[in-house]
C-alpha positions as CSV (number, residue, x, y, z in Angstrom):
1,M,-10.3,-22.0,-18.0
2,Q,-8.3,-22.0,-21.2
3,M,-4.5,-22.0,-20.7
4,T,-1.7,-21.4,-23.1
5,R,1.6,-23.2,-22.5
6,I,4.8,-21.2,-22.8
7,E,8.2,-22.8,-23.0
8,A,10.7,-20.1,-24.1
9,D,11.9,-17.1,-22.2
10,D,11.7,-14.9,-25.3
11,D,8.0,-15.7,-26.1
12,H,6.4,-12.3,-26.8
13,R,3.4,-13.2,-24.7
14,L,5.6,-12.9,-21.6
15,A,6.6,-9.3,-22.4
16,D,4.4,-7.7,-19.8
17,F,5.8,-9.9,-17.1
18,A,9.5,-9.2,-17.9
19,D,11.8,-7.8,-15.2
20,L,9.1,-7.4,-12.5
21,R,11.7,-7.3,-9.8
22,E,13.4,-4.2,-11.2
23,G,10.9,-2.9,-13.6
24,D,7.7,-2.2,-11.6
25,R,8.1,1.5,-12.6
26,R,6.3,0.5,-15.8
27,F,3.2,0.1,-13.7
28,C,3.4,3.2,-11.6
29,H,0.9,6.0,-11.7
30,P,1.4,8.3,-13.5
31,A,3.0,5.9,-15.9
32,P,6.5,6.8,-17.3
33,A,7.2,6.8,-21.0
34,G,7.0,3.4,-22.5
35,A,4.5,2.0,-20.0
36,R,1.4,0.0,-20.8
37,T,-1.5,1.7,-22.6
38,V,-3.7,0.4,-19.8
39,P,-2.2,1.4,-16.5
40,A,-1.6,-1.8,-14.5
41,F,-0.1,-3.3,-11.4
42,A,1.3,-6.7,-10.6
43,L,0.3,-9.1,-7.9
44,E,1.8,-12.4,-6.8
45,G,0.1,-15.3,-5.0
46,I,-3.4,-16.8,-5.1
47,R,-4.6,-15.1,-1.9
48,L,-3.9,-11.6,-3.3
49,V,-5.4,-12.5,-6.7
50,R,-8.6,-13.7,-5.0
51,R,-8.8,-10.5,-2.9
52,A,-8.2,-8.3,-6.0
53,V,-11.0,-10.0,-7.9
54,S,-13.4,-9.9,-5.0
55,G,-12.6,-6.2,-4.6
56,G,-13.6,-5.5,-8.2
57,Y,-10.2,-5.1,-9.9
58,R,-10.1,-6.2,-13.5
59,P,-7.5,-8.9,-14.4
60,L,-5.4,-8.4,-17.5
61,A,-3.3,-11.6,-17.5
62,Y,-2.4,-14.6,-15.3
63,L,1.0,-16.4,-15.4
64,L,0.9,-19.8,-13.6
65,H,3.8,-22.1,-12.8
66,D,3.9,-25.8,-13.5
67,G,1.8,-27.9,-11.1
68,F,-0.5,-25.2,-10.0
69,D,-4.2,-26.1,-10.2
70,A,-5.8,-23.3,-12.2
71,S,-9.2,-24.2,-10.9
72,L,-8.2,-22.6,-7.6
73,L,-8.2,-19.2,-9.3
74,P,-11.2,-17.0,-9.8
75,P,-12.1,-17.6,-13.5
76,P,-11.1,-14.5,-15.5
77,P,-13.1,-13.1,-18.4
78,A,-12.7,-15.1,-21.7
79,D,-10.4,-12.4,-23.2
80,V,-7.9,-12.5,-20.4
81,P,-4.8,-14.6,-21.3
82,V,-3.9,-17.4,-18.8
83,L,-0.4,-18.5,-19.4
84,Q,1.5,-21.4,-17.9
85,A,5.3,-21.9,-17.9
86,P,8.0,-23.8,-16.1
87,T,9.0,-22.2,-12.8
88,A,12.5,-21.7,-14.1
89,V,11.2,-19.8,-17.1
90,I,9.0,-17.5,-14.9
91,K,12.0,-16.8,-12.6
92,R,14.2,-15.8,-15.5
93,V,11.6,-13.7,-17.2
94,T,10.3,-11.9,-14.1
95,G,13.6,-11.7,-12.2
96,M,11.7,-12.9,-9.0
97,G,13.5,-15.3,-6.8
98,V,10.4,-16.9,-5.4
99,I,7.3,-17.6,-7.4
100,R,4.0,-17.9,-5.5
101,E,1.5,-20.0,-7.5
102,V,0.6,-17.2,-9.9
103,V,1.8,-13.8,-11.1
104,A,-1.1,-11.6,-12.2
105,L,-1.6,-8.2,-13.9
106,F,-4.6,-6.1,-13.0
107,A,-5.9,-2.8,-14.4
108,R,-5.2,0.1,-12.2
109,P,-8.4,1.8,-11.0
110,S,-9.1,5.5,-11.2
111,P,-7.5,7.0,-8.0
112,A,-9.7,8.2,-5.2
113,T,-9.4,11.9,-4.3
114,P,-8.3,13.1,-0.8
115,D,-11.8,14.5,-0.2
116,D,-13.3,11.1,-1.1
117,V,-11.4,9.3,1.7
118,L,-11.5,12.0,4.3
119,A,-15.2,12.9,4.1
120,G,-17.0,11.7,7.2
121,R,-14.1,9.7,8.7
122,R,-13.2,9.8,12.4
123,R,-9.9,7.9,12.2
124,V,-7.5,8.5,9.4
125,M,-3.8,7.6,8.8
126,V,-1.5,10.1,7.1
127,L,1.8,8.9,5.8
128,N,4.7,11.2,4.9
129,A,7.5,10.2,2.6
130,V,7.3,6.5,3.3
131,A,9.4,5.3,0.4
132,N,10.0,1.7,1.5
133,P,7.3,-0.5,0.0
134,V,7.4,-3.1,2.7
135,N,6.9,-0.5,5.4
136,L,4.1,1.1,3.5
137,G,2.4,-2.3,3.2
138,L,2.8,-3.0,6.9
139,L,1.4,0.4,7.8
140,L,-1.7,-0.2,5.7
141,R,-2.2,-3.7,7.1
142,T,-1.7,-2.4,10.7
143,G,-4.0,0.7,10.2
144,A,-6.8,-1.3,8.5
145,A,-6.7,-3.9,11.3
146,L,-6.6,-1.5,14.3
147,G,-9.0,1.3,13.4
148,A,-7.9,3.4,10.5
149,E,-10.9,4.1,8.3
150,A,-8.8,5.5,5.4
151,T,-5.2,6.5,4.6
152,L,-3.9,9.6,2.9
153,L,-0.4,9.4,1.3
154,D,1.6,12.4,0.4
155,A,3.3,12.8,-3.0
156,E,6.6,11.4,-1.6
157,C,5.2,8.0,-0.6
158,T,5.8,5.0,-2.7
159,D,3.0,3.4,-4.8
160,H,0.5,1.5,-2.6
161,L,-0.2,-0.8,-5.5
162,Y,3.5,-1.6,-6.0
163,R,3.9,-5.4,-5.9
164,R,5.9,-5.5,-2.7
165,S,3.6,-2.9,-1.0
166,V,0.5,-5.1,-1.7
167,R,2.3,-8.2,-0.5
168,G,3.4,-6.5,2.7
169,S,-0.2,-5.3,3.4
170,M,-1.5,-8.9,2.9
171,G,-4.0,-7.3,0.5
172,A,-5.2,-4.4,2.6
173,A,-3.8,-2.1,0.0
174,L,-6.5,-3.4,-2.4
175,T,-9.5,-2.8,-0.2
176,H,-8.6,-0.1,2.4
177,P,-9.6,3.4,1.2
178,I,-6.5,5.2,0.0
179,A,-5.8,8.5,-1.7
180,R,-2.7,10.4,-2.6
181,L,-2.3,14.1,-2.0
182,P,-0.9,15.9,-5.1
183,D,2.5,17.6,-4.7
184,G,2.3,21.1,-3.4
185,H,-1.1,20.8,-1.7
186,G,-1.4,21.7,2.0
187,L,-1.9,18.5,4.1
188,L,-2.7,20.2,7.4
189,E,-5.0,22.7,5.7
190,L,-6.9,19.8,4.1
191,L,-7.3,18.0,7.4
192,R,-8.6,21.2,9.0
193,E,-11.1,21.7,6.2
194,H,-12.5,18.3,7.1
195,R,-12.4,19.1,10.9
196,I,-9.9,16.4,11.6
197,E,-7.3,17.1,14.2
198,S,-3.7,16.1,13.3
199,V,-1.7,14.0,15.6
200,A,2.1,13.9,14.8
201,F,4.0,10.9,16.2
202,T,7.7,11.5,17.1
203,P,10.3,10.1,19.5
204,D,11.1,13.7,20.6
205,P,11.1,13.6,24.5
206,R,9.4,17.0,24.5
207,A,6.2,15.5,22.9
208,D,3.3,14.5,25.1
209,D,3.0,10.9,26.3
210,L,0.6,8.8,24.2
211,A,-0.9,7.3,27.4
212,A,-1.9,10.7,28.6
213,F,-3.8,11.7,25.4
214,R,-7.5,11.6,25.9
215,P,-9.5,12.9,22.9
216,S,-13.2,13.3,23.2
217,P,-15.3,10.6,21.5
218,E,-16.5,13.2,19.0
219,T,-13.0,14.3,17.9
220,A,-11.9,13.1,14.5
221,L,-8.1,12.3,14.4
222,A,-5.5,11.9,11.7
223,L,-2.5,9.9,13.0
224,M,0.6,11.0,11.1
225,F,3.7,8.9,10.6
226,G,6.9,9.6,8.7
227,A,9.6,7.6,7.1
228,E,12.2,5.5,8.9
229,G,15.1,7.7,10.1
230,A,13.9,11.1,9.0
231,G,10.5,10.9,10.6
232,L,7.8,13.4,9.9
233,A,8.7,16.5,7.9
234,P,9.4,19.6,10.2
235,D,6.4,21.5,8.9
236,L,4.0,18.7,9.8
237,L,5.6,18.4,13.3
238,D,5.5,22.1,13.9
239,G,2.0,22.6,12.5
240,A,0.2,19.5,14.0
241,D,-2.6,20.0,16.5
242,H,-0.9,17.3,18.8
243,R,2.6,15.9,19.1
244,L,2.8,12.5,20.8
245,R,5.5,10.0,21.7
246,I,5.5,6.4,22.7
247,P,7.6,6.0,26.0
248,M,10.5,3.6,25.6
249,R,12.9,2.0,28.1
250,G,16.6,1.5,28.1
251,D,18.7,2.7,25.3
252,V,16.1,2.3,22.6
253,D,15.1,5.7,21.2
254,S,12.7,4.7,18.4
255,L,10.6,2.0,16.9
256,N,10.1,0.8,13.4
257,V,7.4,2.9,11.9
258,A,5.0,0.0,11.5
259,A,5.5,-1.0,15.1
260,A,5.0,2.5,16.3
261,A,1.8,2.7,14.2
262,A,0.5,-0.5,15.7
263,V,1.0,0.9,19.3
264,A,-0.7,4.2,18.3
265,W,-3.6,2.6,16.5
266,Y,-4.2,0.1,19.4
267,A,-4.4,3.1,21.8
268,L,-6.5,5.5,19.6
269,G,-8.2,3.5,16.9
270,A,-11.3,2.7,18.9
271,S,-11.2,5.8,21.2
């Protein structure tokens, strides 16, 4: 693997790695003005790089810190730059406080359509306005581990390929089937078209107890979760086929959304 040594913060070859902590919007889809010609996303750490490569994602550039053995990385194509720099330089350029072996850029794949990920699925996760990237990553990791066959994001959710989302998902965001519903499209109507019953999770005491919900084995379900605090949008709660709650003790009235999803998927993922 051919590596290029970088010593200066202002080396033009580091431009695509600049200000990753605050500047990941450059890599969002659709890309804002001034973004890369090739839509891209950033990853950090050897485990995620390996998972991306094994999942068929195309690498665009690697940035390694001093002392990291480049032979541990999947060899990139010959035209992919592999840069190495002192850790202090990488921290200053990227703005990241912790550097995990390698920071990598990958080409963003063409997005799947909602019909692609819903067709033939029995257990689907639907996320509404989950803007926190760590929560989104945890939800994807939880769903993928406990029975979600695919995930549908609405237009208000953060980017599942955002660096912190992928890290929180431990790479599930790279391999789990995911699609985003375009703004203005009817979510519940789409689920009904695919004969999937919607299950809205809410702490509302008027909702049915999760433990009492017994769907038939043939029933396809979409488990729906909303953002921290606000929860699911009122139209999703009102229009859902089922409204379920997780009973809680004492003065606690709600769970973190990823924790709630874990309980829900454990109960219904294999049902």
